[in-house]
C-alpha positions as YAML, in Angstrom:
chain: A
units: angstrom
residues:
- id: 1
  name: MET
  ca: [0.00, 0.00, 0.00]
- id: 2
  name: ALA
  ca: [1.11, 3.53, -0.72]
- id: 3
  name: GLY
  ca: [-0.35, 5.05, 2.42]
- id: 4
  name: ARG
  ca: [1.58, 7.05, 5.02]
- id: 5
  name: ASN
  ca: [2.83, 5.38, 8.19]
- id: 6
  name: ASP
  ca: [2.34, 7.94, 10.97]
- id: 7
  name: GLN
  ca: [4.71, 6.18, 13.38]
- id: 8
  name: SER
  ca: [7.47, 6.24, 10.75]
- id: 9
  name: ALA
  ca: [6.93, 9.97, 10.35]
- id: 10
  name: GLN
  ca: [8.51, 10.45, 13.76]
- id: 11
  name: ALA
  ca: [11.69, 8.55, 12.86]
- id: 12
  name: HIS
  ca: [15.03, 10.37, 12.82]
- id: 13
  name: ASP
  ca: [18.42, 9.34, 11.52]
- id: 14
  name: ALA
  ca: [21.71, 9.38, 13.43]
- id: 15
  name: GLN
  ca: [22.08, 13.13, 12.76]
- id: 16
  name: GLY
  ca: [18.61, 13.87, 14.13]
- id: 17
  name: ARG
  ca: [17.02, 14.52, 10.73]
- id: 18
  name: ALA
  ca: [13.35, 13.57, 10.41]
- id: 19
  name: THR
  ca: [12.30, 11.20, 7.64]
- id: 20
  name: PRO
  ca: [11.12, 13.39, 4.75]
- id: 21
  name: ASP
  ca: [7.44, 13.18, 3.83]
- id: 22
  name: TRP
  ca: [8.23, 11.88, 0.34]
- id: 23
  name: ALA
  ca: [9.92, 8.78, 1.80]
- id: 24
  name: LEU
  ca: [6.78, 7.74, 3.69]
- id: 25
  name: SER
  ca: [4.84, 6.43, 0.69]
- id: 26
  name: LEU
  ca: [5.46, 4.49, -2.49]
- id: 27
  name: ASP
  ca: [4.03, 7.28, -4.62]
- id: 28
  name: GLY
  ca: [6.18, 9.82, -2.80]
- id: 29
  name: MET
  ca: [9.36, 7.82, -3.33]
- id: 30
  name: ARG
  ca: [8.75, 7.47, -7.06]
- id: 31
  name: ALA
  ca: [7.77, 11.12, -7.49]
- id: 32
  name: GLN
  ca: [10.92, 12.23, -5.66]
- id: 33
  name: ALA
  ca: [13.07, 9.99, -7.87]
- id: 34
  name: TRP
  ca: [11.69, 11.52, -11.05]
- id: 35
  name: SER
  ca: [12.06, 15.00, -9.58]
- id: 36
  name: CYS
  ca: [15.75, 14.27, -8.98]
- id: 37
  name: LEU
  ca: [16.18, 12.96, -12.53]
- id: 38
  name: SER
  ca: [14.46, 15.97, -14.08]
- id: 39
  name: ARG
  ca: [16.64, 18.29, -12.02]
- id: 40
  name: GLY
  ca: [19.72, 16.58, -13.42]
- id: 41
  name: VAL
  ca: [18.70, 17.65, -16.92]
- id: 42
  name: ARG
  ca: [18.20, 21.30, -15.95]
- id: 43
  name: ASP
  ca: [21.01, 21.80, -13.42]
- id: 44
  name: ARG
  ca: [24.62, 20.92, -14.23]
- id: 45
  name: ARG
  ca: [25.44, 20.82, -10.52]
- id: 46
  name: ALA
  ca: [22.67, 18.37, -9.61]
- id: 47
  name: PRO
  ca: [23.82, 14.93, -8.37]
- id: 48
  name: SER
  ca: [21.72, 13.21, -11.04]
- id: 49
  name: ARG
  ca: [23.48, 15.08, -13.85]
- id: 50
  name: HIS
  ca: [26.21, 12.44, -14.14]
- id: 51
  name: PRO
  ca: [24.87, 8.91, -13.55]
- id: 52
  name: THR
  ca: [26.76, 5.67, -14.04]
- id: 53
  name: LEU
  ca: [25.67, 3.63, -17.06]
- id: 54
  name: ALA
  ca: [26.33, -0.11, -16.91]
- id: 55
  name: THR
  ca: [26.32, -2.48, -19.88]
- id: 56
  name: VAL
  ca: [27.78, -5.87, -20.80]
- id: 57
  name: SER
  ca: [30.46, -6.01, -23.50]
- id: 58
  name: PRO
  ca: [29.99, -8.32, -26.52]
- id: 59
  name: ASP
  ca: [32.49, -10.74, -24.94]
- id: 60
  name: GLY
  ca: [30.58, -10.85, -21.66]
- id: 61
  name: TRP
  ca: [32.48, -8.39, -19.43]
- id: 62
  name: PRO
  ca: [30.57, -5.90, -17.31]
- id: 63
  name: GLN
  ca: [31.48, -2.29, -18.02]
- id: 64
  name: ALA
  ca: [30.42, 1.00, -16.44]
- id: 65
  name: CYS
  ca: [30.99, 4.62, -17.34]
- id: 66
  name: THR
  ca: [29.82, 8.08, -16.33]
- id: 67
  name: VAL
  ca: [27.42, 9.74, -18.75]
- id: 68
  name: VAL
  ca: [25.57, 13.06, -18.87]
- id: 69
  name: LEU
  ca: [21.81, 12.99, -18.47]
- id: 70
  name: ARG
  ca: [20.33, 15.01, -21.35]
- id: 71
  name: ALA
  ca: [16.57, 14.40, -21.05]
- id: 72
  name: ALA
  ca: [14.08, 12.80, -18.66]
- id: 73
  name: ASP
  ca: [10.43, 12.12, -19.47]
- id: 74
  name: PRO
  ca: [8.52, 10.90, -16.38]
- id: 75
  name: ALA
  ca: [5.28, 10.33, -18.32]
- id: 76
  name: GLN
  ca: [6.95, 7.93, -20.77]
- id: 77
  name: ALA
  ca: [9.67, 6.76, -18.33]
- id: 78
  name: VAL
  ca: [12.40, 7.51, -20.87]
- id: 79
  name: LEU
  ca: [15.86, 8.99, -20.31]
- id: 80
  name: GLU
  ca: [18.35, 10.24, -22.87]
- id: 81
  name: VAL
  ca: [22.13, 10.37, -22.97]
- id: 82
  name: HIS
  ca: [24.52, 11.19, -25.83]
- id: 83
  name: THR
  ca: [27.62, 9.29, -26.90]
- id: 84
  name: ASP
  ca: [30.02, 8.60, -29.76]
- id: 85
  name: THR
  ca: [28.90, 6.01, -32.32]
- id: 86
  name: ARG
  ca: [32.25, 4.21, -31.94]
- id: 87
  name: SER
  ca: [32.22, 3.98, -28.15]
- id: 88
  name: ALA
  ca: [32.35, 0.69, -26.26]
- id: 89
  name: LYS
  ca: [28.88, 1.21, -24.80]
- id: 90
  name: VAL
  ca: [27.38, 1.55, -28.27]
- id: 91
  name: ALA
  ca: [28.99, -1.75, -29.32]
- id: 92
  name: ALA
  ca: [27.69, -3.35, -26.13]
- id: 93
  name: LEU
  ca: [24.15, -2.07, -26.62]
- id: 94
  name: ARG
  ca: [24.08, -3.14, -30.25]
- id: 95
  name: ALA
  ca: [24.92, -6.67, -29.09]
- id: 96
  name: ALA
  ca: [22.53, -6.63, -26.12]
- id: 97
  name: PRO
  ca: [20.27, -3.55, -25.84]
- id: 98
  name: ARG
  ca: [19.91, -3.60, -22.06]
- id: 99
  name: ALA
  ca: [21.50, -1.23, -19.58]
- id: 100
  name: ALA
  ca: [21.39, -0.14, -15.95]
- id: 101
  name: LEU
  ca: [21.67, 3.39, -14.59]
- id: 102
  name: HIS
  ca: [22.82, 4.28, -11.08]
- id: 103
  name: PHE
  ca: [22.30, 7.64, -9.37]
- id: 104
  name: TRP
  ca: [23.25, 8.76, -5.86]
- id: 105
  name: ASP
  ca: [21.84, 11.96, -4.32]
- id: 106
  name: ALA
  ca: [23.85, 12.55, -1.15]
- id: 107
  name: ARG
  ca: [21.71, 15.44, 0.08]
- id: 108
  name: ARG
  ca: [18.53, 13.39, -0.11]
- id: 109
  name: HIS
  ca: [20.25, 10.14, 0.89]
- id: 110
  name: LEU
  ca: [18.55, 8.58, -2.12]
- id: 111
  name: GLN
  ca: [19.90, 5.86, -4.40]
- id: 112
  name: ILE
  ca: [18.15, 5.36, -7.74]
- id: 113
  name: ARG
  ca: [18.76, 2.25, -9.81]
- id: 114
  name: LEU
  ca: [17.08, 1.77, -13.17]
- id: 115
  name: ALA
  ca: [16.90, -1.21, -15.54]
- id: 116
  name: CYS
  ca: [16.39, -0.07, -19.13]
- id: 117
  name: THR
  ca: [16.24, -1.15, -22.73]
- id: 118
  name: ALA
  ca: [18.16, 1.05, -25.14]
- id: 119
  name: THR
  ca: [17.29, 2.39, -28.58]
- id: 120
  name: LEU
  ca: [20.17, 3.90, -30.55]
- id: 121
  name: LEU
  ca: [19.53, 6.92, -32.75]
- id: 122
  name: THR
  ca: [22.14, 8.02, -35.32]
- id: 123
  name: GLY
  ca: [22.28, 9.99, -38.56]
- id: 124
  name: ASP
  ca: [18.98, 11.53, -39.64]
- id: 125
  name: ALA
  ca: [17.17, 10.01, -36.67]
- id: 126
  name: ALA
  ca: [19.45, 11.98, -34.32]
- id: 127
  name: ALA
  ca: [19.48, 15.23, -36.33]
- id: 128
  name: ALA
  ca: [16.95, 17.07, -34.16]
- id: 129
  name: HIS
  ca: [18.93, 16.14, -31.04]
- id: 130
  name: TRP
  ca: [22.21, 17.29, -32.66]
- id: 131
  name: ASP
  ca: [20.70, 20.70, -33.35]
- id: 132
  name: ARG
  ca: [20.26, 21.16, -29.58]
- id: 133
  name: VAL
  ca: [23.86, 20.19, -28.69]
- id: 134
  name: PRO
  ca: [25.82, 23.31, -27.61]
- id: 135
  name: PRO
  ca: [28.74, 24.22, -29.94]
- id: 136
  name: ALA
  ca: [31.31, 23.60, -27.18]
- id: 137
  name: ALA
  ca: [30.01, 20.05, -26.68]
- id: 138
  name: ARG
  ca: [30.05, 19.20, -30.38]
- id: 139
  name: ALA
  ca: [33.85, 19.02, -30.44]
- id: 140
  name: THR
  ca: [33.73, 15.67, -28.66]
- id: 141
  name: TYR
  ca: [32.02, 13.95, -31.58]
- id: 142
  name: GLY
  ca: [33.46, 12.93, -34.92]
- id: 143
  name: ALA
  ca: [37.09, 12.98, -33.78]
- id: 144
  name: ASP
  ca: [39.65, 11.21, -35.95]
- id: 145
  name: THR
  ca: [40.51, 8.80, -33.13]
- id: 146
  name: ALA
  ca: [37.77, 6.53, -31.83]
- id: 147
  name: PRO
  ca: [37.19, 6.42, -28.06]
- id: 148
  name: GLY
  ca: [39.38, 3.81, -26.37]
- id: 149
  name: THR
  ca: [41.96, 3.66, -29.17]
- id: 150
  name: PRO
  ca: [45.53, 3.17, -27.83]
- id: 151
  name: ILE
  ca: [47.64, 6.33, -28.31]
- id: 152
  name: ASP
  ca: [51.27, 7.17, -27.49]
- id: 153
  name: ASP
  ca: [50.62, 10.74, -26.39]
- id: 154
  name: PRO
  ca: [47.62, 11.85, -24.29]
- id: 155
  name: MET
  ca: [47.35, 14.93, -26.53]
- id: 156
  name: ALA
  ca: [47.17, 12.86, -29.73]
- id: 157
  name: GLN
  ca: [43.42, 12.55, -29.58]
- id: 158
  name: GLY
  ca: [42.55, 13.87, -33.01]
- id: 159
  name: HIS
  ca: [39.91, 16.47, -33.78]
- id: 160
  name: GLY
  ca: [36.89, 16.03, -35.97]
- id: 161
  name: GLY
  ca: [35.52, 19.53, -35.81]
- id: 162
  name: GLY
  ca: [32.34, 18.37, -34.12]
- id: 163
  name: GLN
  ca: [31.01, 16.40, -37.07]
- id: 164
  name: ALA
  ca: [27.53, 14.99, -36.53]
- id: 165
  name: TRP
  ca: [28.42, 11.54, -37.94]
- id: 166
  name: GLY
  ca: [30.05, 10.60, -34.63]
- id: 167
  name: PHE
  ca: [26.96, 11.54, -32.63]
- id: 168
  name: ALA
  ca: [24.55, 8.99, -31.16]
- id: 169
  name: VAL
  ca: [21.55, 9.30, -28.87]
- id: 170
  name: LEU
  ca: [20.74, 6.56, -26.39]
- id: 171
  name: CYS
  ca: [17.03, 6.52, -25.58]
- id: 172
  name: LEU
  ca: [16.69, 4.50, -22.40]
- id: 173
  name: GLN
  ca: [13.24, 3.08, -21.71]
- id: 174
  name: VAL
  ca: [12.91, 2.39, -17.99]
- id: 175
  name: HIS
  ca: [11.36, -0.98, -17.11]
- id: 176
  name: MET
  ca: [12.28, -1.28, -13.43]
- id: 177
  name: MET
  ca: [13.10, 1.20, -10.67]
- id: 178
  name: ASP
  ca: [14.79, 0.34, -7.37]
- id: 179
  name: LEU
  ca: [14.84, 3.20, -4.85]
- id: 180
  name: LEU
  ca: [16.64, 3.23, -1.52]
- id: 181
  name: HIS
  ca: [16.41, 6.03, 1.05]
- id: 182
  name: LEU
  ca: [19.08, 5.82, 3.73]
- id: 183
  name: GLY
  ca: [17.11, 7.19, 6.66]
- id: 184
  name: ALA
  ca: [15.84, 5.88, 9.98]
- id: 185
  name: PRO
  ca: [14.87, 3.27, 9.11]
- id: 186
  name: HIS
  ca: [16.17, 2.64, 5.60]
- id: 187
  name: ARG
  ca: [13.33, 2.41, 3.08]
- id: 188
  name: ARG
  ca: [13.52, 0.57, -0.21]
- id: 189
  name: ALA
  ca: [10.89, 0.29, -2.92]
- id: 190
  name: GLY
  ca: [10.67, -1.43, -6.29]
- id: 191
  name: TYR
  ca: [8.56, -0.49, -9.31]
- id: 192
  name: ARG
  ca: [7.87, -2.22, -12.64]
- id: 193
  name: ARG
  ca: [6.50, -0.86, -15.88]
- id: 194
  name: ALA
  ca: [4.63, -4.16, -16.38]
- id: 195
  name: GLN
  ca: [2.76, -3.48, -13.11]
- id: 196
  name: ALA
  ca: [1.86, 0.14, -14.02]
- id: 197
  name: TRP
  ca: [4.48, 1.41, -11.54]
- id: 198
  name: ALA
  ca: [2.26, 0.46, -8.57]
- id: 199
  name: GLY
  ca: [5.31, -0.12, -6.37]
- id: 200
  name: GLN
  ca: [6.23, -2.57, -3.63]
- id: 201
  name: TRP
  ca: [8.16, -2.05, -0.41]
- id: 202
  name: LEU
  ca: [11.34, -4.16, -0.30]
- id: 203
  name: ALA
  ca: [13.66, -5.19, 2.50]
- id: 204
  name: PRO
  ca: [16.65, -2.80, 2.43]
...
């Protein structure tokens, strides 16, 4: 049930902080998570701006990297990040289009974990997204040297002039959410798209 537990409302953590109202219900936890994600798109200093994206390489190795959150759509449960078409994560997602995202908001003591399927947009399909990329950020795409290529000199990275051909959009459709609030007591909740995001309390 998503109702409020009045006894839990009086709980405090080790620093004497009261449990926030949003952590008292399943609906509140999910709403707070999406609020944090949306803030990461608008505010470069927000904790959710730079999540960790985890994939599995074509040869079976787990791999994780920091990405920049570019869009968040709570209604459709879709997130967006940008990358280079030749990056390891693109190769991984072409082989197995599943990914996980991890966020940690230290101020809210909130961990957000998401299980997603990925759709890759390139070329004409990514053109509208490319038009919104700031000029300073475009320099990272279309470089002569592909990401992860061995080089002898750290400055020998090559420059592609920000060509759009190296630009890819990862549209990440969220299927599962796992939220953990480190309060007193810890509260954990799980949500599934297949269950209309109804939510279920989980043991921390």
